[in-house]
KOLLODREN-321905 format. One line per 2 residues: their letters; for each residue y, x, z of N, C-alpha, C. Coordinates in Angstrom, 3 decimals, decimal comma. Example, Ala and Ser with C-alpha at 12.3 -4.5 7.8 and 13.67 -1.06 7.14 Angstrom:
BEGIN
as) -5,690 13,190 7,800 -4,500 12,300 7,800 -3,300 13,200 7,800 ~ -2,250 12,850 7,080 -1,060 13,670 7,140 0,030 12,900 7,870
REM end
This chain:
BEGIN
ct) -21,274 -7,273 9,318 -20,190 -6,748 8,663 -18,940 -7,740 9,047 ~ -19,237 -8,990 8,950 -18,385 -10,154 9,386 -17,854 -9,876 10,842
rq) -19,016 -9,699 11,640 -18,651 -9,498 13,030 -17,760 -8,333 13,264 ~ -17,892 -7,261 12,568 -17,224 -6,061 12,685 -15,811 -6,302 12,296
ii) -15,460 -6,979 11,205 -14,188 -7,453 10,599 -13,510 -8,255 11,631 ~ -14,178 -9,104 12,216 -13,441 -10,027 13,251 -13,099 -9,211 14,484
se) -14,111 -8,433 14,892 -13,964 -7,710 16,085 -12,672 -6,673 15,854 ~ -12,599 -6,172 14,806 -11,486 -5,228 14,370 -10,100 -6,110 14,346
kl) -10,094 -7,230 13,824 -8,972 -8,041 13,783 -8,477 -8,552 15,048 ~ -9,349 -8,655 16,028 -9,199 -9,067 17,440 -8,769 -7,742 18,347
gr) -9,051 -6,810 17,789 -8,757 -5,550 18,566 -9,739 -5,081 19,576 ~ -10,891 -5,710 19,522 -11,975 -5,436 20,368 -13,008 -4,232 19,763
gs) -13,128 -4,234 18,574 -14,068 -3,270 18,033 -13,485 -2,032 17,482 ~ -14,222 -0,947 17,567 -13,794 0,408 17,232 -13,901 0,517 15,688
rt) -13,010 1,484 15,260 -12,898 1,479 13,727 -12,791 2,948 13,462 ~ -13,527 3,325 12,484 -13,464 4,738 12,099 -12,319 4,977 11,184
vd) -11,658 5,989 11,528 -10,266 6,299 10,905 -10,180 7,718 10,504 ~ -9,955 7,901 9,142 -9,784 9,253 8,723 -8,095 9,159 8,516
le) -7,360 9,613 9,394 -5,929 9,617 9,432 -5,362 10,285 8,007 ~ -5,809 11,405 7,747 -5,307 11,981 6,489 -5,480 11,152 5,310
le) -6,807 10,658 5,158 -7,116 9,928 3,899 -6,369 8,603 4,063 ~ -6,316 8,102 5,152 -5,508 6,691 5,097 -4,112 6,969 4,695
aq) -3,368 7,996 5,172 -2,129 8,267 4,952 -1,812 8,487 3,316 ~ -2,872 9,233 2,870 -2,693 9,267 1,347 -2,981 8,017 0,505
id) -3,782 7,224 1,076 -4,003 5,906 0,360 -2,899 5,016 0,545 ~ -2,040 5,086 1,701 -0,802 4,328 1,789 0,378 4,842 0,905
il) 0,312 6,206 0,773 1,213 6,745 -0,307 0,922 6,298 -1,677 ~ -0,406 6,207 -1,888 -0,901 5,872 -3,310 -0,403 4,480 -3,496
rd) -0,528 3,471 -2,540 -0,162 2,106 -2,721 1,336 1,931 -2,858 ~ 2,101 2,801 -2,154 3,557 2,720 -2,242 4,023 3,414 -3,554
nk) 3,409 4,476 -3,934 3,765 5,075 -5,265 3,522 4,038 -6,375 ~ 2,353 3,370 -6,285 2,051 2,496 -7,288 3,126 1,429 -7,686
kk) 3,715 0,949 -6,441 4,900 0,039 -6,662 5,981 0,785 -7,429 ~ 6,290 1,863 -6,994 7,332 2,791 -7,447 7,204 3,079 -8,933
ye) 5,868 3,393 -9,417 5,616 3,618 -10,754 5,753 2,426 -11,554 ~ 5,334 1,326 -11,002 5,549 0,054 -11,754 6,884 -0,304 -12,140
ni) 7,801 0,156 -11,116 9,300 -0,140 -11,289 9,834 0,793 -12,326 ~ 9,402 2,059 -12,319 9,661 3,062 -13,545 9,293 2,515 -14,549
lk) 8,045 2,106 -14,782 7,511 1,528 -16,059 8,377 0,437 -16,608 ~ 8,688 -0,539 -15,644 9,553 -1,717 -16,091 10,927 -1,265 -16,432
la) 11,387 -0,272 -15,858 12,863 0,412 -16,239 12,757 1,020 -17,649 ~ 11,661 1,783 -17,935 11,531 2,480 -19,024 11,432 1,572 -20,189
qt) 10,551 0,399 -19,976 10,323 -0,542 -20,862 11,725 -1,146 -21,294 ~ 12,569 -1,490 -20,383 13,869 -2,131 -20,696 14,786 -0,983 -21,380
ls) 14,648 0,306 -21,138 15,447 1,278 -21,690 14,963 1,377 -23,219 ~ 13,808 1,228 -23,401 13,139 1,374 -24,798 13,557 0,167 -25,530
tq) 13,501 -1,053 -24,890 14,055 -2,184 -25,914 15,563 -2,159 -26,030 ~ 16,267 -1,705 -25,229 17,791 -1,529 -25,418 18,104 -0,425 -26,441
lf) 17,432 0,742 -26,256 17,664 1,795 -27,170 17,161 1,320 -28,558 ~ 16,087 0,648 -28,732 15,645 0,167 -30,149 16,817 -0,714 -30,755
qm) 17,345 -1,585 -29,840 18,408 -2,381 -30,529 19,644 -1,647 -31,005 ~ 19,937 -0,558 -30,130 21,070 0,260 -30,364 20,817 1,106 -31,695
vh) 19,509 1,771 -31,800 19,199 2,400 -33,109 19,347 1,422 -34,340 ~ 18,847 0,216 -34,118 18,969 -0,711 -35,235 20,335 -1,043 -35,627
tq) 21,203 -1,179 -34,563 22,568 -1,354 -34,697 23,138 -0,300 -35,438 ~ 22,916 1,042 -34,913 23,469 2,127 -35,595 23,077 2,382 -36,934
rq) 21,821 2,020 -37,345 21,418 2,267 -38,738 22,043 1,118 -39,620 ~ 22,394 -0,095 -39,171 23,158 -1,147 -39,944 24,485 -0,631 -40,034
lg) 25,086 -0,156 -38,882 26,563 0,437 -39,071 26,618 1,461 -40,037 ~ 25,675 2,290 -40,096 25,743 3,539 -41,048 25,628 2,792 -42,471
da) 24,786 1,950 -42,667 24,648 1,240 -44,127 26,110 0,664 -44,499 ~ 26,558 0,011 -43,472 27,998 -0,778 -43,785 29,094 0,390 -44,017
fa) 28,992 1,476 -43,393 29,985 2,353 -43,740 29,678 2,970 -45,110 ~ 28,442 3,365 -45,329 28,142 3,849 -46,632 28,455 2,722 -47,783
dl) 28,419 1,645 -47,645 28,857 0,522 -48,652 30,328 0,537 -48,752 ~ 31,125 0,614 -47,608 32,493 0,713 -47,545 33,053 1,921 -48,375
sl) 32,302 3,088 -48,086 32,580 4,406 -48,761 32,598 4,275 -50,232 ~ 31,626 3,528 -50,821 31,609 3,282 -52,401 32,480 2,314 -52,853
ks) 33,064 1,462 -51,969 34,100 0,277 -52,421 35,367 0,761 -52,124 ~ 35,672 1,605 -51,113 37,075 1,854 -50,786 37,247 3,380 -51,047
le) 37,948 3,623 -52,343 38,252 5,026 -52,744 39,078 5,477 -51,895 ~ 40,109 5,046 -51,307 41,275 5,815 -50,511 40,536 6,107 -49,249
lh) 39,621 5,441 -48,699 38,865 5,780 -47,375 37,464 6,293 -47,521 ~ 37,147 6,755 -48,744 35,829 7,120 -49,213 35,357 8,220 -48,294
ee) 36,093 9,215 -47,963 35,639 10,479 -47,194 35,455 9,937 -45,704 ~ 36,408 9,208 -45,069 36,234 8,782 -43,813 34,956 7,886 -43,476
fg) 34,758 6,951 -44,465 33,665 6,018 -44,338 32,409 6,748 -44,634 ~ 32,509 7,705 -45,459 31,096 8,468 -45,767 30,908 9,337 -44,444
yn) 31,806 9,955 -43,758 31,722 10,725 -42,469 31,181 9,845 -41,466 ~ 31,676 8,788 -41,305 31,277 7,730 -40,358 29,780 7,248 -40,656
ad) 29,471 7,092 -41,906 28,193 6,614 -42,250 27,087 7,741 -41,937 ~ 27,461 9,051 -42,310 26,392 10,127 -41,951 26,405 10,237 -40,439
tq) 27,404 10,149 -39,690 27,262 10,231 -38,312 26,419 9,134 -37,698 ~ 26,641 7,832 -38,159 25,703 6,682 -37,575 24,286 6,920 -37,898
kl) 23,987 7,500 -39,145 22,589 7,793 -39,544 21,989 8,719 -38,686 ~ 22,782 9,872 -38,497 22,203 10,985 -37,618 21,974 10,487 -36,261
la) 22,944 9,663 -35,686 22,667 9,138 -34,392 21,518 8,279 -34,318 ~ 21,338 7,361 -35,382 20,086 6,582 -35,471 18,812 7,391 -35,516
kn) 18,908 8,513 -36,314 17,657 9,293 -36,385 17,365 10,118 -35,183 ~ 18,364 10,622 -34,389 18,097 11,069 -33,024 17,589 10,023 -32,017
ge) 18,157 9,070 -32,090 17,697 7,811 -31,358 16,297 7,443 -31,415 ~ 15,908 7,507 -32,751 14,442 7,273 -33,159 13,571 8,300 -32,419
tl) 14,012 9,648 -32,503 13,202 10,665 -31,805 13,216 10,381 -30,361 ~ 14,324 9,991 -29,795 14,442 9,754 -28,385 13,523 8,583 -27,973
lg) 13,450 7,490 -28,848 12,626 6,347 -28,617 11,218 6,605 -28,720 ~ 10,748 7,550 -29,607 9,395 8,081 -29,643 9,001 8,589 -28,254
ai) 10,043 9,501 -27,821 9,564 10,225 -26,524 9,400 9,094 -25,478 ~ 10,408 8,213 -25,278 10,351 7,238 -24,385 9,154 6,362 -24,470
nf) 8,630 6,054 -25,589 7,524 5,186 -25,703 6,213 5,973 -25,338 ~ 6,154 7,279 -25,707 5,090 8,091 -25,271 5,010 8,170 -23,687
fi) 6,223 8,205 -23,165 6,331 8,247 -21,674 5,736 6,902 -21,040 ~ 6,210 5,755 -21,724 5,812 4,326 -21,136 4,411 4,314 -21,151
as) 3,735 4,841 -22,494 2,151 4,756 -22,553 1,643 5,501 -21,547 ~ 2,078 6,777 -21,189 1,498 7,554 -20,218 1,566 6,989 -18,857
vn) 2,737 6,472 -18,499 2,861 5,760 -17,126 2,085 4,496 -17,161 ~ 1,911 3,987 -17,962 1,308 2,596 -18,091 -0,317 3,022 -17,897
tl) -0,858 4,051 -18,542 -2,225 4,538 -18,346 -2,319 4,843 -16,962 ~ -1,317 5,585 -16,327 -1,391 6,213 -14,953 -1,669 4,919 -13,971
vn) -0,620 3,928 -14,158 -0,501 2,776 -13,288 -1,601 1,762 -13,507 ~ -1,904 1,470 -14,652 -2,918 0,362 -14,824 -4,275 0,867 -15,061
kt) -4,501 2,127 -15,299 -5,996 2,540 -15,529 -6,280 3,651 -14,192 ~ -5,524 4,856 -14,320 -5,908 5,714 -13,249 -5,806 5,245 -11,787
ie) -4,476 4,831 -11,525 -4,323 4,266 -10,162 -5,171 3,263 -9,847 ~ -5,373 2,149 -10,759 -6,255 1,149 -10,485 -7,686 1,461 -10,201
dt) -8,135 2,439 -11,032 -9,422 2,976 -10,835 -9,612 3,381 -9,453 ~ -8,617 4,381 -9,100 -8,545 4,892 -7,837 -8,612 3,827 -6,636
lm) -7,850 2,850 -6,755 -7,685 1,791 -5,783 -9,055 1,024 -5,607 ~ -9,832 0,874 -6,891 -11,043 0,241 -6,736 -12,040 1,035 -6,079
tv) -11,914 2,384 -6,103 -12,810 3,295 -5,346 -12,426 3,101 -3,920 ~ -11,257 3,040 -3,590 -10,544 2,973 -2,161 -11,364 1,441 -1,569
kq) -11,361 0,477 -2,310 -11,934 -0,725 -1,818 -13,372 -0,579 -1,469 ~ -13,942 0,259 -2,322 -15,562 0,411 -2,111 -15,510 1,349 -0,891
ye) -14,695 2,196 -0,556 -14,705 2,923 0,610 -14,347 2,209 1,666 ~ -13,433 1,396 1,679 -13,061 0,495 2,783 -14,366 -0,410 3,116
sa) -15,065 -0,923 2,084 -16,234 -1,818 2,443 -17,328 -0,790 3,161 ~ -17,451 0,323 2,593 -18,503 1,219 3,102 -18,099 1,650 4,590
ri) -16,900 1,687 4,776 -16,406 1,948 6,289 -16,641 0,913 7,069 ~ -16,557 -0,417 6,653 -16,948 -1,370 7,612 -18,335 -1,569 7,863
ey) -19,139 -1,508 6,768 -20,596 -1,368 6,978 -20,941 -0,298 7,896 ~ -20,442 0,804 7,685 -20,744 1,957 8,315 -20,571 1,757 10,058
da) -19,309 1,092 10,394 -18,886 0,784 11,559 -19,721 -0,245 12,239 ~ -20,185 -1,335 11,376 -20,885 -2,349 11,917 -22,386 -1,805 12,280
yr) -22,814 -1,022 11,414 -24,341 -0,475 11,951 -24,101 0,421 13,087 ~ -23,004 1,176 13,037 -22,877 2,154 14,254 -22,760 1,260 15,367
td) -21,987 0,347 15,363 -21,870 -0,615 16,610 -23,142 -1,265 17,112 ~ -23,814 -1,605 16,087 -25,263 -2,193 16,315 -26,162 -1,258 17,129
le) -26,120 0,108 16,505 -26,998 1,084 16,948 -26,393 1,370 18,494 ~ -25,201 1,510 18,800 -24,647 1,887 20,046 -25,213 0,848 21,074
el) -25,067 -0,521 20,599 -25,707 -1,580 21,471 -26,910 -1,418 21,875 ~ -27,897 -1,216 20,683 -29,152 -1,096 21,079 -29,590 0,121 22,035
nl) -28,778 1,145 21,873 -29,156 2,324 22,737 -28,666 2,188 24,141 ~ -27,697 1,202 24,301 -27,360 0,860 25,776 -28,334 0,022 26,360
gp) -29,282 -0,726 25,594 -30,161 -1,611 26,186 -31,401 -0,867 26,737 ~ -32,413 -1,697 27,129 -33,580 -1,027 27,767 -34,311 -0,411 26,365
rd) -35,381 0,662 26,689 -36,134 1,070 25,812 -37,482 0,729 26,043 ~ -38,109 -0,139 25,482 -39,409 -0,530 25,588 -40,168 -0,711 24,352
an) -41,315 -1,251 24,317 -42,068 -1,342 23,039 -41,483 -2,309 22,082 ~ -40,842 -3,374 22,477 -40,173 -4,360 21,658 -38,846 -3,729 20,973
tl) -38,117 -2,940 21,778 -36,828 -2,447 21,234 -36,792 -1,038 20,420 ~ -37,936 -0,382 20,758 -37,979 0,952 20,060 -38,047 0,890 18,581
pk) -38,762 -0,084 18,153 -38,792 -0,199 16,494 -37,425 -0,559 16,047 ~ -36,632 -1,313 16,781 -35,541 -2,016 16,335 -34,437 -0,951 16,432
ie) -34,595 -0,003 17,476 -33,705 1,208 17,406 -33,879 2,010 16,412 ~ -35,233 2,293 15,944 -35,617 3,155 14,957 -35,075 2,727 13,616
qs) -35,217 1,285 13,369 -34,814 0,800 12,103 -33,154 0,776 12,043 ~ -32,655 0,439 13,296 -31,177 0,574 13,310 -30,576 2,018 13,043
qh) -31,389 3,076 13,417 -30,944 4,458 13,322 -31,065 4,594 11,860 ~ -32,278 4,229 11,171 -32,159 4,380 9,659 -31,183 3,820 8,936
lf) -30,797 2,457 9,212 -29,740 1,772 8,590 -28,401 2,528 8,713 ~ -28,241 2,971 10,008 -27,117 3,493 10,340 -26,892 4,782 9,452
qa) -27,906 5,774 9,376 -27,774 6,884 8,599 -27,531 6,608 7,121 ~ -28,236 5,532 6,645 -27,959 5,148 5,289 -26,574 4,939 4,872
hk) -25,933 4,017 5,893 -24,605 3,691 5,665 -23,550 4,726 5,886 ~ -24,017 5,691 6,843 -23,166 6,777 7,162 -23,149 7,557 5,937
ek) -24,264 7,904 5,215 -24,284 8,705 3,927 -23,390 7,990 2,861 ~ -23,436 6,706 2,772 -22,709 5,887 1,641 -21,220 6,021 1,968
yd) -20,870 5,876 3,352 -19,455 6,057 3,853 -18,943 7,444 3,431 ~ -19,695 8,519 3,866 -19,240 9,875 3,606 -19,116 10,098 2,184
km) -20,038 9,510 1,184 -19,977 9,657 -0,336 -18,654 8,979 -0,764 ~ -18,369 7,814 -0,333 -17,231 7,237 -0,694 -15,890 7,870 -0,275
rn) -15,855 8,391 0,946 -14,747 9,014 1,505 -14,421 10,305 0,603 ~ -15,569 11,031 0,131 -15,517 12,101 -0,631 -14,965 11,807 -2,089
dv) -15,469 10,604 -2,572 -15,096 10,116 -3,913 -13,597 10,007 -3,915 ~ -13,128 9,125 -2,824 -11,690 8,814 -2,789 -10,990 10,081 -2,635
si) -11,270 11,043 -1,927 -10,481 12,353 -1,792 -10,440 12,941 -3,149 ~ -11,514 13,029 -3,945 -11,463 13,783 -5,195 -10,560 12,948 -6,197
kl) -10,685 11,711 -6,184 -9,861 10,864 -7,136 -8,320 10,991 -6,702 ~ -8,080 11,075 -5,603 -6,639 11,348 -5,131 -6,214 12,667 -5,497
kf) -6,883 13,566 -5,364 -6,750 14,969 -5,812 -6,387 14,923 -7,336 ~ -7,320 14,411 -8,129 -7,064 14,359 -9,676 -5,952 13,602 -9,929
le) -5,735 12,506 -9,221 -4,634 11,715 -9,647 -3,282 12,397 -9,258 ~ -3,187 13,100 -8,315 -1,987 14,159 -8,005 -1,700 15,029 -8,912
en) -2,922 15,672 -9,581 -2,682 16,620 -10,731 -2,264 15,789 -11,911 ~ -2,739 14,720 -12,284 -2,301 13,867 -13,528 -0,872 13,531 -13,380
kv) -0,425 13,107 -12,231 1,018 12,782 -11,880 1,944 14,028 -12,229 ~ 1,581 14,950 -11,781 2,419 16,285 -12,028 2,557 16,512 -13,480
nl) 1,375 16,433 -14,327 1,444 16,639 -15,627 2,254 15,562 -16,411 ~ 2,087 14,283 -15,966 2,882 13,336 -16,722 4,316 13,374 -16,565
ff) 4,786 13,699 -15,328 6,228 13,643 -15,047 6,764 14,997 -15,610 ~ 5,987 16,034 -15,617 6,617 17,418 -16,187 6,874 17,185 -17,643
tf) 6,163 16,245 -18,402 6,368 16,358 -19,891 7,520 15,432 -20,130 ~ 7,985 14,496 -19,234 9,258 13,617 -19,388 10,481 14,528 -19,140
REM end
């Protein structure tokens, strides 16, 4: 496997590539960065909105207090107190929705996407192993076939087949996780 990695880095070894899957993985990695930014911005918005709602609640209380103490402006202060309290109540509702969104995006980024990226790493390892055993088998098949090499070729064929099955399984697992992840994203952003 190390020889395969070095060979690929030097541009000498052949690499199995699933162009469609590789493109989807690149998009996933790029989207993860974008979602992390959305998460950060939403958290900032939540913090700022919390402060604003807190200030509106205090302003409403201050107007209510002034309404009781200033008879000549009782009605105006009372109206302002009610308005600020209503704004604070609506702000709390919005804050609840934003915090739900933050929790959902956090789960998407730090659980679902992270789990998919772990599967991608396993897929990439399986791909390297598959290519390494494929290269070994190709080299053995190019050499002479005699009593000494036939058992090696047979063993290499068996190892190659086992790693091909593992690679195919991991490729399928990544495809399925990417599909489910796409469905989850649509549901998540539809609710916001």
